[in-house]
N, C-alpha and C positions, 0 to 999 in steps of 0.2 A: 211654214206659215207662220204669221206673227197670233193666230190661233194655239197654235202646239207654245209656242215658246211664252206667251200669256197664264198659260197654264203651269206650266214649267215654274213660270217664279211666283206664281199662287200654293204652288206644292213647298215652297222653300219659306218655313217662318225666319220670322224676325228674331235677331237675337234678343229683344225684351221680353216676344212671347215666349223663347226658349226658356229665360229665368223664370217668368211667370212658370209654367212646367213644374221647371223644376220645384218651385216652392212647394207645388201643389203635388207634388211625387214625393216628399218628404214629409208632407204634415202627411198624406196617407198612407206611408211607411210608417210611422212612427204610432197610429192607433190601431196600424196591423200590428205590430210586434205587441202591444199594449192586451188588444184581443190573445194574443196565440199564448204569453203568461199565463191568462186567466184558464186556460182550457187545457183541464186534467183528464179527461175522458172524450172520447169517443175518434176521431181521425184527425192525423199532424199534421200540419200545411205548415209550409216551409215558404217563405218569403225571400230571395235574395236578390238585391242590385248590386251588380258589379261595374264599373263603369274605368274604364283610362282615365276618362278627363273630370269624375266625379257628377257624373249626366245622369240623369233619373229617366226613366223611360217619358216619351213624351207623348199630355194627352191627349186628345182629339181635337180639343179645343184649337190646337196650332195647327191641325191639318187640316186639309181636302176636304171638305164634305165631298167629294166622289168616292170616297171611299168607303164602303159600309163598316161597321163598327163591331165589334164584337164585346160583350159584358161579361166577365167575370166573376160569374156567381159566388154569394155570399157560402163558406163553406164549415162555415160555423154561425152560431145565434150573433157571437159582438163583432166579427169580424169583416167591415166594412168592403161593396163588391171595389173594381178596378177595370175600369173602360179604357178599351185599346182596340186601336186599327187590328180588324180579319186581317188585313193582309202581311201587317206584320209582328203576328205570333208563327215562329217554327214549334213543331214537334217534330223532337228528333229530324232536324233540317229541314222538314216537309210541312211547306205553309197548312194554317189549319183548316184553310177553305177545304184543303182534303180529303180530313176526317170529318169535318164539320159540316152541313149538309145548311146553307146558306139560303136565303131567299135571292133573288136580281139584284140587281143590285138598283134598276132602274124602280124595284118596287119598295124598297127600305128609303123610309126619310129620313132627311138630315136628323142628326142624336146632336147634344154636348151634355156635358157631364152632370147639368143640373135636372135637363131632361128627366121625366119618372122611368124606371128599370123596368117595367113594364110592357115597353111600345115595344113593335114586333121587328123594330131592328138590332132589339140585343136580344146578342143569341147566349142563354147562357153553357156554360163549362163544368159545371161539376159533375154531369155522367162521365168526365173522361177517368179512366181510370189511374193512369198516372202522364201526367207529361212532366218529362224528363226536362228540357230546355226549351223554352219559348225565345226567342232571341229579335229581340228591338230591332230591326234593319232596316235600312233606306229599298228601294226597290234600284235594283241593276242598274240604271241610269239616274240614277239620283244623285244630287253631289252636295254634299253638308255643307255650312260656315263652319271657321272657326269658332271653340267650344261647344261643339254639340258631336260627342262622341255614342256609341255605338254599346248599346245600353246591352244587359245578358237581365234576363229575369226567368228563375229556378222555383219551381213550383214541385214541391213533392205530397203526394197526398198516397198516405199510408193507410193500408185497408188488410195490413196481413195479424195487426196488435190490436186487441180488443177494448185494450185500455189501454193509458199513458202508464207508462214510468214513471213511478212516484221521484219527486228530484235529489238531489243528495241530503239537504236539510231532513225533509219528512221522514227518511231512509234511518237518520241520525235519531231522529224523537222517536222512532218508534220504536228505535233498538233501546234507548233506555230508556224508554217508558215500559216495556218487555222486561228487565233487568229490574230494575224498582219492582217492578210486582211481584217478578220468579221471589228476589231478594225476597219481604213484606210476606210473602207466603210459605217460606223457608222458615221464617226465623216464626210464626204466627206457628205453623206441624208441630215444629220444633219445643217452643213452648206449653202445646197442648199436647205434646207427647208428654212431658215432664210431670205437665200438669196432673193429666190422670196417673199417672205411674206415682207420686208423691200420695193419692186419696184413696190408691185401695186396687187390687185382685180385680174385684168384679168389674170397676169401670175400665180393666185395659180389656178385659172380656166381653166389655160391652163395644169398644173401640173395633176389637176384632170382627166383629160379629157384623159391623159397620162395615168396615174395609170391605168385607165379601160378598154383602150383597152389595156396592156399586160395582164392583166387579164383577160379580156374576152381570148384571145389567149391564154395562156398558160390550161383555164379550157375548153373553143370548143376542143384544140389538144387532148384532154382523147378520144374524140370519134369520130372517122373519120372510113370511110370505105373500107379502104384501104386494114387494118389488120384484115377485116371481112369477114368469110366465107361463099361465095352462102348460100341461103334455101333449094334450089332443083338445081337438073343438069339444069331445064328449065332458063338461063342463058343468060343475054345480055349483051353484051361485054362492058366494061364500058373505055376500050384503057388504061385500066390499071393509070388511072385518078380517083379519087375523086371529083364526080363535084360538091360535095356539099359543103368543109370544105372551101373553097377558094372565092366562088361567095358569094352561098344565104346566107349564115347565115351571114358575111359580110356584104353584102345588108340590111336583119332584125337590124344589127346594126348599121350602118348608117342611118335608117329609122325612129328608133326609139330615134336615138340622137336628128337627127331633130325637131321630135314630142318636146319632152321633152323638151331641151333649148332654143327650138322657145315659148312655154310656157312658160319661165322664162324671155326670153327677154321682151316680150312683157305686160307681169305684173310686170317688174321691171324696162321699160323705156318705160313706155306707151305716156312719155309725147317726147319722138324721136320718138318710130314709130310711132303715128298717126299723129304727124307732117309731117311726110313725105310723099308728095304723091306717091314716089315710092315704098317706102313698105309696103304704106294703102293695095297694094290688097293682097303682102302676109300676112299682120297680119288679118284683116278680114275675110279671108279663109285658116288659116292657117290650122286649124282638118282640112278640106276637105280635103286639100294637103295629109295632113299626112296619111288619110287614103285610100286615089287613092295609093299613092306608096308603101303601105303596101297592099294590094290587091292583083299589078303587082308581087311582091314577091311574095304571095300566091299562083300565079294561074303558077310563074314560078319552086315554088315546086311541084305541080302536074305533071307541064309536065316532071319533071326532074326525075317521078319514076322512077325506072329499075325491070324488073322482076327478080329475085330471092335476090334483098335485099330491098323488101317492108318491113318489118321487120323494117330491121336495119335504112331508113330511115325519118320509121317516129318518129323512138326513137332518131335520133338525132333533129328532129323537134321540140319535144319537151324539147331536150334538150338545143337547141340553143334558147326557149322561157325562160325558165326556169333560164337560164345564165343572158337573159337581164332582167328580175325579179330581180333577187339577185344582180346584178353588175353594169346597165345601167340607174335602178331609184335608188337604194342606191348614184350611184353618184350623179343623177341627186338631189335627197337631199341633198346632199353636198355640188353644186355649191350654192343651195339657200342659208344655212347657212352661207357661204360664202360674197354673196349680201345682207343677213339681217346684216350683223358687222361683222370684220374679228375673231372677238373674239370667234361665234359663231362655227368660225372653230377649231379656233390656240387651244384653251383651252379644250376642249372635247380630239381633237387629240394629246394633250400632256398630256393629263389625260390615256391616255391608253397605250402611250407610258414609261410613269412612273411607270404603273399596272405591265408591262410586267417586267419593270429593277428591281422592287423589290421583285416584285415575284421569282428570277434568285435568285437575291442575300439572299434573308431570304430562300429559297430554297436550296442552298448551303453551308448555314451555321448552319440551326437547322432542315432540311427536316430529319423526317423519316418516315411520314403516307403518302403512297401513296394517292392522291387524288381522279385519275378517270380511265379509264382501257383507254382510250383512247390513252391517253398521260402520257405515262408511270412514265415522267421525274416531274411531276409534285405533288407536295407534300400540306397537308394540313396545314402545319405551315408555307410554300410558300405562301398558299392562303391568309390568315390570315394575316399574316404579310405584304403582299401588301396591302389590304383592309383599312391599319389602316392610314399605310406610303402615298396611294392616296388620301385620307380623309384630310390630314396634305397638302401636296403640294396642293391638287386643291387649298385650303380659302387662300394661299400666293399665289399662282401663278395665277387666279384669279383675288384677289386684285390688284396684283402691273399694272396687263394691262387693270387693267376697268379706268384707270386714263385719256387714250388718246385718244381722242378723232378719232382719226385714226384706232384705234381698235373697239370702241362701234357704229359705225356710219353706219347707213345703207346704201349702193350706189344709187350716181347718174350722174355717170361722172364714167367710169371704166378706163380715164387717171392719174387718182391722183396716189398719191406716200406714203411712209410714210414720205416725204419731202415735202410732199403740204400740207397747209395751209387748214385742214379740221373743219370744226366746226358742228354742230347740236343739237338737241335740243334731250338733252338724252333721253332714255328710263328710266321712275323711279325707275327701279330695279337699276341703276348707281346713285341716289341720295344717299347722305349721310342722315340716319337719324340717332336719338340720342333716346336712350334704357334707361327710368329713373327706376334705382337701387331702390329696396326693400329698406325702410327707416331702419332699421335694420344692414341694411348689407353695406347699403353708411355708416352710422356712422362706423361701424367696419373698412373697407376699407382707410377712411379718417383718420384714429388713426393709419390703421397700417403706412398708406404711408406718413402722415403728410402734407398732402391739402385734398384740397375740392374734393371729385368726390362722383358725383351724376346720373351722366349719362354713358352709353355705347355708345361709336358710335358703327354704324353697314353701311351696305349696303342689301337691300332683295338680292343683287346678289348672295354676302356670303351664303344663303342658300340655292339659286339655284346650287350654286357651290358646296353643301354638296351632292344634290341629282344626282346631273351630275356624283358626283366621287362615289359614291354610286355604278351605275349601271355599270361602267366604272370598275370595282373593283369585282364584283356577278355576272353580266350579260352579259357583253363585253365578257368576258375568253371564252366564250363557242361560241362564233364563232369562236375563235380558237381549239376547241374542234370537232368544228364541220367539221373544217378543214382537222385535225388529221384524222376521222374516215373516212373523203371522200379520203384520199391521202391511207389510208390501203385496201380499198376498191379497188384502182387499185392500191396497193403493188408498190407505190412510196413512197420515201422520197421528192423528192421537188416537186411541183409543176412544176419549171422549173431551170433556171440561168443567170435571169435577172440580180442580183447582187450579183455581184461572195460576195463570205462568208454567205450570207446570203440566196441564194436558188431563188423559182421565187418570180416577184413582188404579187402574191399572199400569200406566205406566210407571208406578210409584213403589208399586208391591209385584212386580214380575220377579225380579231376585229374594223377596224374601216367603215368598211359597216357599220357594225351594231349599231355602238356606233351614227355613223352621223346620219343616220334615226330617231336614239332616239332623238337625240339633235334636229332636225328637230320638229317634233312633240310636243313635249314639249314645244320648244319654242315658234307653231304657238298656242299651245292652252292654254297656263298659262303667257305666256311672251307676246306677242305681242299685242299693239294697234293699234285697226284697227278704221283709221282718214278717211276723205274725203280729195284725195289729186288730185294736178292739173293732174294730169295723169289720175287715171278714171274720173274726173269728162269729160277729153276731150275726151276718151274712150266712154263712153256715149252718146255725141255730134256727132264725126262720125259713129257711129254704131248703133245710135237709130234714130237719126235724117235724115228729108231726106234735101237738098240745101238750099229750102226755109225755112225752120224752122230752120236752121242754120243760115241764112243772120238777119232772123227776132230775134236769139235770140241773135249777135250781135251789132243788133240797140237798143234790151232793156237795153243792159247791156251798152253802150254809155248812155242811156239818164240819168241809173242811176248813173253811175261816175258822170253826168254833175250835179245830182243835188246833188252830197259828192264834189261837186267845184272840179274835176279832169278835166280836160280835155285830151279829147283822140282826137289825129291830125286823 
């Protein structure tokens, strides 16, 4: 009938209306692209228009008012809304009306793009979880004029990610900034280390104490009662505080340091401690004082037990004592290495650093085979390359520093520095010797170089350097593997943020503790010479003789010196 024909004619837009709709759609598309470029967090919306004849979606102004419009709500604050005919939106081949309940057509007033978005005829589609594809297509009985093509609008609403992935440029900038920060603080640490080395033994001891305090804080912070759930409903109120981690654990830390460093001071400075009347009571009763202090802490722990947290508190008690054993006791041995001679601390620490650096260099250049699952970035090629590099570096590095008395002499005065005049009888391992070459080899070398070569100079310390370098390359890295497994157990990347770009102090000291303990055991077993010293004799006299026996000893000593022609005032 004629009414039906007129209605079909009204549904067919004119060419001018189509061009106008295309222009408007392109403007909206540009606005949407600009808005999406600024959105880095939240949901991601991708609207892509594909058409065979470069024809954008048709806007409601070109369509009949008989079809109720549906408005696509804004997915972000900066993204403009798009109004499209409800009959032309498809969801996986199904019209949107089947997925979204729309009001009856007769109850929806006509709308245009200029009308307010809050009118009842506009239905927001933001709650839809995902619209894979909406196809703007005419109804089955409609025909389009030339120039109007089918349009496909894809709206991807991603809710699987909590934040958007940073752009490639921002990732490169972030990595570059991290590399700069890490490199800068590496040089700061090396410079500070060398500066404290030159200032003297006392400053190096303070550095070790600072490092052990930071490591102890990072490790004990992993075990706290604040995040622990009670074991049962019968729980005592702790007032929202952790009565253990901030008090008793640091008390045990202080007591352990008092005992260990007191032992070192008494052993290495007997001639000072036992000659001072004020320090004498502390020196003679040092161990008893330390035990009494520990007992007070133990009683305090028992009194701090709370119902509902007993298992956690006993677990923390064991945790603290294990930390004291691995951290404070290891630091005590490192301090003893410093007091035995700076070279026994400086060279082993340098070997660990060298091995770490060369393992990284060889790993990124030749690394192909994974070494251990705990550290996926470690490779067999980097490990083997670091072994040989550390051996060569260790011999050269140690041979250079063994020439200085400041590095090889044991400490008798904590006030000395690199600029002080230090002199001592060197340990025999630092004395150069000559190794006689086998006669045929000597003749061959003399003929080859045109001069007599019968001996090769060497120092026994160089053989000790090879053993230290082997340990630093083969065993010390397992301290790092242990720390890696530790971090995986607690699902953390670093132990802390004490050093910018490097993580926590524990991340840098994991291998040093193991190396320091080995160096002290190795030195005290194979290198140290046991001599009778003035401090040792004085300690025996003060602690083993009564006052009358001490006076008798002084009189006998004066009489002996008098027979040697020495006058004692």
